[in-house]
DSSP file (Angstrom, degrees, kcal/mol; ACC not computed):
  #  RESIDUE AA STRUCTURE BP1 BP2  ACC     N-H-->O    O-->H-N    N-H-->O    O-->H-N    TCO  KAPPA ALPHA  PHI   PSI    X-CA   Y-CA   Z-CA
    1    1 A X     >        0   0    0      0, 0.0     4,-2.7     0, 0.0     5,-0.2   0.000 360.0 360.0 360.0 -28.3    6.9   -2.6  -12.2
    2    2 A X  H  >  +     0   0    0      2,-0.2     4,-2.3     1,-0.2     5,-0.2   0.914 360.0  48.6 -62.6 -42.5   10.7   -3.0  -11.9
    3    3 A X  H  > S+     0   0    0      2,-0.2     4,-2.1     1,-0.2    -1,-0.2   0.902 112.2  49.0 -64.5 -40.6   10.6   -2.5   -8.2
    4    4 A X  H  > S+     0   0    0      2,-0.2     4,-2.3     1,-0.2    -2,-0.2   0.917 110.9  49.9 -64.7 -43.7    7.7   -5.1   -7.9
    5    5 A X  H  X S+     0   0    0     -4,-2.7     4,-1.9     1,-0.2    -2,-0.2   0.910 112.1  47.4 -62.3 -42.7    9.6   -7.6  -10.0
    6    6 A X  H  X S+     0   0    0     -4,-2.3     4,-2.6     1,-0.2    -1,-0.2   0.864 109.7  53.8 -68.4 -34.5   12.7   -7.2   -7.9
    7    7 A X  H  X S+     0   0    0     -4,-2.1     4,-2.7     2,-0.2     5,-0.2   0.914 106.9  52.0 -63.4 -43.0   10.7   -7.5   -4.7
    8    8 A X  H  X>S+     0   0    0     -4,-2.3     5,-1.7     1,-0.2     4,-1.2   0.916 112.9  44.6 -58.2 -44.5    9.2  -10.8   -6.0
    9    9 A X  H  <5S+     0   0    0     -4,-1.9     3,-0.2     2,-0.2    -2,-0.2   0.925 114.5  48.4 -67.1 -44.3   12.7  -12.2   -6.6
   10   10 A X  H  <5S+     0   0    0     -4,-2.6    83,-0.2     1,-0.2    -2,-0.2   0.888 114.4  45.1 -63.2 -41.4   14.1  -10.9   -3.3
   11   11 A X  H  <5S-     0   0    0     -4,-2.7    83,-1.0    -5,-0.2    -1,-0.2   0.667 107.4-123.7 -80.6 -17.1   11.3  -12.4   -1.2
   12   12 A X  T  <5 -     0   0    0     -4,-1.2    -3,-0.2    -3,-0.2    -4,-0.1   0.844  35.9-173.5  78.6  33.4   11.2  -15.7   -3.0
   13   13 A X      < -     0   0    0     -5,-1.7    -1,-0.2    -6,-0.2     4,-0.1  -0.360  23.0-139.1 -58.8 138.8    7.6  -15.7   -4.1
   14   14 A X  S    S+     0   0    0      2,-0.1     2,-0.2    80,-0.1    -1,-0.1   0.797  83.8  55.8 -74.1 -26.9    6.7  -19.0   -5.7
   15   15 A X  S    S-     0   0    0      1,-0.1     2,-0.1     2,-0.0    -2,-0.0  -0.675  91.6-107.0-102.0 158.6    4.6  -17.5   -8.5
   16   16 A X     >  -     0   0    0     -2,-0.2     4,-2.1     1,-0.1     5,-0.2  -0.437  26.1-115.9 -78.7 158.6    5.8  -14.9  -11.0
   17   17 A X  H  > S+     0   0    0      1,-0.2     4,-2.7     2,-0.2     5,-0.2   0.901 117.7  54.4 -57.9 -42.0    4.6  -11.3  -10.8
   18   18 A X  H  > S+     0   0    0      1,-0.2     4,-2.2     2,-0.2    -1,-0.2   0.885 106.4  51.5 -62.6 -39.3    2.9  -11.7  -14.1
   19   19 A X  H  > S+     0   0    0      2,-0.2     4,-2.1     1,-0.2    -1,-0.2   0.937 112.8  44.9 -61.4 -47.6    0.9  -14.7  -12.8
   20   20 A X  H  X S+     0   0    0     -4,-2.1     4,-2.8     2,-0.2     5,-0.2   0.883 110.4  53.9 -68.0 -38.1   -0.3  -12.9   -9.8
   21   21 A X  H  X S+     0   0    0     -4,-2.7     4,-2.4     1,-0.2     5,-0.2   0.935 109.2  49.1 -59.7 -45.2   -1.2   -9.8  -11.8
   22   22 A X  H  X S+     0   0    0     -4,-2.2     4,-1.6     2,-0.2    -2,-0.2   0.917 112.5  48.6 -60.1 -43.7   -3.3  -11.9  -14.1
   23   23 A X  H  X S+     0   0    0     -4,-2.1     4,-2.9     1,-0.2     5,-0.4   0.942 114.6  43.8 -60.1 -49.6   -5.0  -13.5  -11.0
   24   24 A X  H  X S+     0   0    0     -4,-2.8     4,-1.3     1,-0.2    -1,-0.2   0.801 109.7  55.9 -73.1 -28.6   -5.7  -10.2   -9.3
   25   25 A X  H  < S+     0   0    0     -4,-2.4    -1,-0.2    -5,-0.2    -2,-0.2   0.874 118.1  35.5 -66.2 -35.7   -6.9   -8.5  -12.5
   26   26 A X  H  < S+     0   0    0     -4,-1.6    -2,-0.2    -5,-0.2    -1,-0.2   0.854 138.2  11.7 -84.6 -37.8   -9.5  -11.3  -12.9
   27   27 A X  H  < S+     0   0    0     -4,-2.9    29,-0.5    -5,-0.2    -3,-0.2   0.501 125.6  20.7-126.5  -5.4  -10.5  -12.1   -9.4
   28   28 A X  S  < S-     0   0    0     -4,-1.3     2,-0.4    -5,-0.4    13,-0.2  -0.259  90.8 -65.2-133.9-139.6   -9.2   -9.4   -7.0
   29   29 A X  E     -A   40   0A   0     11,-2.7    11,-2.4    -2,-0.1     2,-0.4  -0.989  33.4-179.3-127.9 134.5   -8.0   -5.8   -7.2
   30   30 A X  E     -A   39   0A   0     -2,-0.4     2,-0.4     9,-0.2     9,-0.2  -0.989   6.9-179.1-129.0 123.8   -5.0   -4.4   -8.9
   31   31 A X  E     +A   38   0A   0      7,-2.0     7,-2.1    -2,-0.4     2,-0.4  -0.990   7.0 176.7-124.4 128.5   -4.4   -0.6   -8.7
   32   32 A X  E     +A   37   0A   0     -2,-0.4     2,-0.3     5,-0.2     5,-0.2  -0.995  11.9 160.8-137.4 135.1   -1.4    0.9  -10.4
   33   33 A X  E >   -A   36   0A   0      3,-2.7     3,-1.1    -2,-0.4    -2,-0.0  -0.797  60.4 -87.6-131.4 177.0   -0.1    4.4  -10.8
   34   34 A X  T 3  S+     0   0    0     -2,-0.3     3,-0.0     1,-0.2    -2,-0.0   0.812 130.0  29.4 -58.4 -27.5    3.4    5.6  -11.8
   35   35 A X  T 3  S+     0   0    0      1,-0.1     2,-0.3    36,-0.0    -1,-0.2   0.263 119.7  54.2-113.5  10.8    4.4    5.5   -8.1
   36   36 A X  E <   +A   33   0A   0     -3,-1.1    -3,-2.7    34,-0.1     2,-0.3  -1.000  45.4 173.3-152.6 140.8    2.1    2.8   -6.7
   37   37 A X  E     +AB  32  69A   0     32,-2.2    32,-2.9    -2,-0.3     2,-0.4  -0.946   9.7 174.2-148.4 130.1    1.1   -0.9   -7.3
   38   38 A X  E     -AB  31  68A   0     -7,-2.1    -7,-2.0    -2,-0.3     2,-0.5  -1.000  16.1-167.0-137.2 138.9   -1.1   -3.0   -5.1
   39   39 A X  E     +AB  30  67A   0     28,-2.0    27,-2.0    -2,-0.4    28,-1.5  -0.995  35.8 143.1-117.1 120.9   -2.5   -6.5   -5.5
   40   40 A X  E     -AB  29  65A   0    -11,-2.4   -11,-2.7    -2,-0.5     2,-0.3  -0.954  26.8-173.9-153.4 169.6   -5.2   -7.2   -3.0
   41   41 A X  E     - B   0  64A   0     23,-1.6    23,-3.2    -2,-0.3     2,-0.3  -0.975  35.3 -97.8-162.6 154.1   -8.6   -8.8   -2.2
   42   42 A X  E     + B   0  63A   0     -2,-0.3    15,-0.6    21,-0.2     2,-0.3  -0.623  50.0 166.9 -78.4 137.5  -11.2   -9.0    0.5
   43   43 A X  E     - B   0  62A   0     19,-2.7    18,-2.2    -2,-0.3    19,-1.9  -0.891  39.3-110.6-141.3 168.6  -10.9  -12.1    2.7
   44   44 A X        -     0   0    0     16,-0.3     3,-0.3    -2,-0.3    16,-0.1  -0.937  23.3-165.5-101.9 126.6  -12.1  -13.6    6.0
   45   45 A X  S    S+     0   0    0     -2,-0.5     2,-1.5     1,-0.2    -1,-0.1   0.898  77.4  59.2 -77.6 -41.7   -9.3  -13.9    8.6
   46   46 A X  S    S+     0   0    0      2,-0.0     2,-0.3     0, 0.0    -1,-0.2  -0.497  86.9  91.9 -97.8  68.4  -10.9  -16.2   11.1
   47   47 A X  S    S-     0   0    0     -2,-1.5     4,-0.1    -3,-0.3     0, 0.0  -0.919  83.4-109.1-147.1 168.1  -11.5  -19.3    8.9
   48   48 A X  S    S+     0   0    0     -2,-0.3     2,-0.5     2,-0.1    -2,-0.0   0.664  93.2  89.8 -79.4 -14.8   -9.6  -22.4    8.1
   49   49 A X  S    S-     0   0    0     -5,-0.1    -2,-0.2     1,-0.1    -5,-0.1  -0.723  84.5-120.2 -85.6 125.1   -8.9  -21.3    4.5
   50   50 A X    >   -     0   0    0     -2,-0.5     3,-1.6     1,-0.1     4,-0.4  -0.292  21.7-117.8 -60.1 145.2   -5.7  -19.3    4.1
   51   51 A X  G >  S+     0   0    0      1,-0.3     3,-1.4     2,-0.2    -1,-0.1   0.860 113.4  58.8 -54.5 -38.3   -6.2  -15.8    2.8
   52   52 A X  G 3  S+     0   0    0      1,-0.3    -1,-0.3    -9,-0.0    -2,-0.1   0.729 106.2  49.9 -67.0 -18.7   -4.1  -16.5   -0.3
   53   53 A X  G <  S+     0   0    0     -3,-1.6     2,-0.4     2,-0.0    -1,-0.3   0.441  90.4  98.8 -95.8  -1.0   -6.6  -19.3   -1.2
   54   54 A X    <   +     0   0    0     -3,-1.4     2,-0.3    -4,-0.4     3,-0.1  -0.742  43.1 166.6 -92.9 131.6   -9.7  -17.2   -0.8
   55   55 A X        +     0   0    0     -2,-0.4   -27,-0.1     1,-0.1   -12,-0.0  -0.996  65.5  11.1-139.3 141.0  -11.4  -15.6   -3.8
   56   56 A X  S    S-     0   0    0    -29,-0.5     2,-0.2    -2,-0.3    -1,-0.1   0.855  83.1-173.1  63.5  36.2  -14.9  -14.1   -4.1
   57   57 A X        -     0   0    0    -15,-0.6     3,-0.5    -3,-0.1     2,-0.4  -0.430  14.1-149.7 -70.6 129.3  -15.3  -14.1   -0.3
   58   58 A X  S    S+     0   0    0      1,-0.2    -1,-0.0    -2,-0.2   -14,-0.0  -0.824  81.3  19.5 -95.5 137.0  -18.6  -13.1    1.1
   59   59 A X  S    S-     0   0    0     -2,-0.4    -1,-0.2     1,-0.1   -16,-0.1   0.824  85.5-175.9  76.2  32.1  -18.6  -11.4    4.5
   60   60 A X        -     0   0    0     -3,-0.5   -16,-0.3     1,-0.1    -1,-0.1  -0.239  20.6-174.6 -62.4 148.9  -14.9  -10.4    4.3
   61   61 A X        +     0   0    0    -18,-2.2    24,-1.6     1,-0.2     2,-0.3   0.317  63.2  40.3-123.8   3.6  -13.4   -8.8    7.4
   62   62 A X  E     -Bc  43  85A   0    -19,-1.9   -19,-2.7    22,-0.2     2,-0.6  -0.998  68.6-124.0-152.1 152.1   -9.9   -7.9    6.0
   63   63 A X  E     -Bc  42  86A   0     22,-2.1    24,-3.7    -2,-0.3     2,-0.7  -0.891  26.9-150.6 -91.7 124.4   -8.0   -6.7    3.0
   64   64 A X  E     -Bc  41  87A   0    -23,-3.2   -23,-1.6    -2,-0.6     2,-0.8  -0.884   8.9-158.9 -95.9 116.2   -5.3   -9.2    2.0
   65   65 A X  E     +Bc  40  88A   0     22,-3.5    24,-2.5    -2,-0.7   -25,-0.2  -0.854  17.0 175.5-103.0 104.9   -2.4   -7.3    0.5
   66   66 A X  E    S+     0   0A   0    -27,-2.0     2,-0.3    -2,-0.8    -1,-0.2   0.883  73.8   7.8 -72.6 -41.3   -0.4   -9.6   -1.7
   67   67 A X  E     -B   39   0A   0    -28,-1.5   -28,-2.0    23,-0.0     2,-0.4  -0.993  60.0-179.6-147.3 134.4    1.9   -6.9   -3.0
   68   68 A X  E     +B   38   0A   0     -2,-0.3     2,-0.5   -30,-0.2   -30,-0.2  -0.954   4.4 173.2-136.4 117.5    2.3   -3.2   -2.1
   69   69 A X  E     +B   37   0A   0    -32,-2.9   -32,-2.2    -2,-0.4     2,-0.3  -0.964  62.1  29.4-119.9 109.8    4.8   -1.0   -3.8
   70   70 A X  S    S-     0   0    0     -2,-0.5     2,-0.2   -34,-0.2   -34,-0.1  -0.882 100.2 -31.2 133.3-168.6    4.3    2.6   -2.6
   71   71 A X     >  -     0   0    0     -2,-0.3     4,-1.8   -36,-0.2     5,-0.1  -0.472  39.6-129.1 -89.8 154.5    3.1    4.3    0.5
   72   72 A X  H  > S+     0   0    0      2,-0.2     4,-2.7     1,-0.2     5,-0.2   0.857 111.0  59.6 -63.0 -35.9    0.5    3.1    3.0
   73   73 A X  H  > S+     0   0    0      1,-0.2     4,-2.0     2,-0.2    -1,-0.2   0.914 104.6  48.4 -60.0 -42.9   -1.2    6.5    2.6
   74   74 A X  H  > S+     0   0    0      2,-0.2     4,-1.6     1,-0.2    -1,-0.2   0.899 109.9  53.0 -64.4 -39.8   -1.7    5.8   -1.1
   75   75 A X  H  X S+     0   0    0     -4,-1.8     4,-1.8     1,-0.2     3,-0.4   0.946 110.0  47.1 -58.6 -48.5   -3.1    2.4   -0.3
   76   76 A X  H  < S+     0   0    0     -4,-2.7    -1,-0.2     1,-0.2    -2,-0.2   0.839 111.2  52.1 -64.8 -32.7   -5.6    3.9    2.2
   77   77 A X  H  < S+     0   0    0     -4,-2.0    -1,-0.2    -5,-0.2    -2,-0.2   0.805 117.9  37.5 -69.5 -28.9   -6.6    6.5   -0.4
   78   78 A X  H  < S+     0   0    0     -4,-1.6    -2,-0.2    -3,-0.4    -1,-0.2   0.576  80.0 118.1-104.0 -11.4   -7.2    3.8   -3.1
   79   79 A X     <  -     0   0    0     -4,-1.8     3,-0.1    -5,-0.2   -16,-0.0  -0.367  65.9-133.2 -59.4 131.9   -8.8    1.0   -1.1
   80   80 A X  S    S-     0   0    0      1,-0.2     2,-0.3    -2,-0.0    -1,-0.1   0.836  80.3 -13.1 -59.7 -34.6  -12.3    0.5   -2.6
   81   81 A X  S    S-     0   0    0      2,-0.0    -1,-0.2     0, 0.0     2,-0.1  -0.959  78.8 -99.0-162.7 150.2  -13.9    0.3    0.9
   82   82 A X        -     0   0    0     -2,-0.3     2,-0.3    -3,-0.1   -20,-0.1  -0.447  32.1-174.1 -76.7 147.7  -12.7   -0.1    4.5
   83   83 A X        -     0   0    0      2,-0.1    20,-0.1    -2,-0.1   -20,-0.1  -0.905  39.9-104.2-129.9 161.2  -12.7   -3.4    6.3
   84   84 A X  S    S+     0   0    0     -2,-0.3    19,-2.9    18,-0.1    20,-0.4   0.791  98.0  29.9 -60.1 -29.5  -11.8   -4.0   10.0
   85   85 A X  E     -cD  62 102A   0    -24,-1.6   -22,-2.1    17,-0.3     2,-0.4  -0.862  59.1-151.0-131.0 161.3   -8.4   -5.5    9.3
   86   86 A X  E     -cD  63 101A   0     15,-2.8    15,-2.6    -2,-0.3     2,-0.5  -0.997  13.9-163.5-130.8 128.3   -5.5   -5.4    6.8
   87   87 A X  E     -cD  64 100A   0    -24,-3.7   -22,-3.5    -2,-0.4     2,-0.4  -0.958   5.0-159.8-117.2 119.5   -3.4   -8.5    6.3
   88   88 A X  E     -cD  65  99A   0     11,-3.3    11,-2.5    -2,-0.5     2,-0.4  -0.840   8.8-142.5-101.6 132.9    0.0   -8.0    4.5
   89   89 A X  E     + D   0  98A   0    -24,-2.5     2,-0.3    -2,-0.4     9,-0.2  -0.796  22.9 174.5 -93.8 135.4    1.8  -11.0    2.9
   90   90 A X  E     - D   0  97A   0      7,-2.3     7,-3.1    -2,-0.4     2,-0.5  -0.988  20.6-146.2-134.7 145.6    5.6  -11.2    3.2
   91   91 A X  E     - D   0  96A   0     -2,-0.3     2,-0.5     5,-0.2     5,-0.2  -0.965  14.4-174.1-113.4 126.5    7.9  -14.0    2.1
   92   92 A X  E >  S- D   0  95A   0      3,-2.7     3,-1.5    -2,-0.5   -81,-0.1  -0.970  73.5 -22.7-124.0 115.9   11.0  -14.6    4.1
   93   93 A X  T 3  S-     0   0    0     -2,-0.5    -1,-0.1     1,-0.3   -81,-0.1   0.881 129.1 -48.1  50.3  43.8   13.4  -17.2    2.8
   94   94 A X  T 3  S+     0   0    0    -83,-1.0     2,-0.4     1,-0.2    -1,-0.3   0.525 116.4 110.7  81.4   6.1   10.7  -18.8    0.8
   95   95 A X  E <   -D   92   0A   0     -3,-1.5    -3,-2.7   -84,-0.1    -1,-0.2  -0.940  69.2-117.0-118.3 138.1    8.1  -19.0    3.6
   96   96 A X  E     -D   91   0A   0     -2,-0.4     2,-0.4    -5,-0.2    -5,-0.2  -0.468  29.6-175.4 -70.8 137.0    4.9  -17.1    3.8
   97   97 A X  E     -D   90   0A   0     -7,-3.1    -7,-2.3    -2,-0.2     2,-0.4  -0.982   7.9-158.3-134.9 120.3    4.6  -14.7    6.7
   98   98 A X  E     -D   89   0A   0     -2,-0.4     2,-0.5    -9,-0.2    -9,-0.2  -0.854   4.4-166.7-104.3 134.2    1.3  -12.8    7.3
   99   99 A X  E     -D   88   0A   0    -11,-2.5   -11,-3.3    -2,-0.4     2,-0.4  -0.984   9.6-166.0-118.7 123.6    1.2   -9.6    9.3
  100  100 A X  E     +D   87   0A   0     -2,-0.5     2,-0.3   -13,-0.2   -13,-0.2  -0.926  11.0 170.6-117.1 134.4   -2.3   -8.4   10.4
  101  101 A X  E     -D   86   0A   0    -15,-2.6   -15,-2.8    -2,-0.4     2,-0.1  -0.935  39.0-100.4-133.4 155.3   -3.3   -5.0   11.7
  102  102 A X  E  >  -D   85   0A   0     -2,-0.3     4,-2.1   -17,-0.2   -17,-0.3  -0.458  35.1-118.0 -68.6 153.0   -6.5   -3.3   12.4
  103  103 A X  H  > S+     0   0    0    -19,-2.9     4,-2.1     1,-0.2     5,-0.2   0.892 117.9  55.8 -58.7 -38.6   -7.5   -0.8    9.7
  104  104 A X  H  > S+     0   0    0    -20,-0.4     4,-2.0     1,-0.2    -1,-0.2   0.906 106.0  49.7 -60.3 -42.6   -7.3    1.9   12.3
  105  105 A X  H  > S+     0   0    0      2,-0.2     4,-2.6     1,-0.2    -1,-0.2   0.889 107.8  53.2 -66.0 -39.1   -3.6    0.9   13.1
  106  106 A X  H  X S+     0   0    0     -4,-2.1     4,-2.6     1,-0.2    -1,-0.2   0.902 108.5  50.9 -62.0 -40.0   -2.7    1.0    9.5
  107  107 A X  H  X S+     0   0    0     -4,-2.1     4,-2.5     2,-0.2    -2,-0.2   0.910 110.1  49.7 -62.8 -41.0   -4.1    4.5    9.3
  108  108 A X  H  X S+     0   0    0     -4,-2.0     4,-2.4     2,-0.2    -2,-0.2   0.917 112.1  47.4 -63.5 -43.7   -2.0    5.5   12.3
  109  109 A X  H  X S+     0   0    0     -4,-2.6     4,-2.0     2,-0.2    -2,-0.2   0.915 113.2  48.6 -63.7 -43.3    1.2    4.0   10.8
  110  110 A X  H  X S+     0   0    0     -4,-2.6     4,-1.0     1,-0.2    -2,-0.2   0.904 111.9  49.1 -63.6 -41.9    0.5    5.8    7.5
  111  111 A X  H >X S+     0   0    0     -4,-2.5     4,-0.6     1,-0.2     3,-0.6   0.917 111.1  49.2 -64.6 -43.3   -0.1    9.1    9.2
  112  112 A X  H >< S+     0   0    0     -4,-2.4     3,-0.8     1,-0.2    -1,-0.2   0.846 106.8  56.6 -64.7 -34.5    3.1    8.8   11.3
  113  113 A X  H 3< S+     0   0    0     -4,-2.0    -1,-0.2     1,-0.2    -2,-0.2   0.746 100.1  59.6 -69.7 -23.3    5.1    8.0    8.1
  114  114 A X  H <<        0   0    0     -4,-1.0    -1,-0.2    -3,-0.6    -2,-0.2   0.710 360.0 360.0 -78.2 -19.7    3.9   11.2    6.5
  115  115 A X    <<        0   0    0     -3,-0.8    -1,-0.2    -4,-0.6    -2,-0.1   0.493 360.0 360.0 -68.4 360.0    5.4   13.3    9.3
């Protein structure tokens, strides 16, 4: 949790880690082990509603990853079910930046990182 808290401060997230954990425990997914923490939820990418504002989405096509501390391999092992895309949120100097990859590409990156 220390690494996650420091990441929140470094990236300039507008909400506290505790606020987001409470949100994802109630309405999304939070998975935590001693070496891993993820906050995520299923979303629709191709809609006018931003992924961070979507909750309880029907017909989702992507995993929106709000926070990942740990390896991509662990994420892929723990994701409840696959969706076509994975969207990672990053904050750079106080501005949201989303990076979207196909699920297949995330698997390739995770596999390459294990070598």
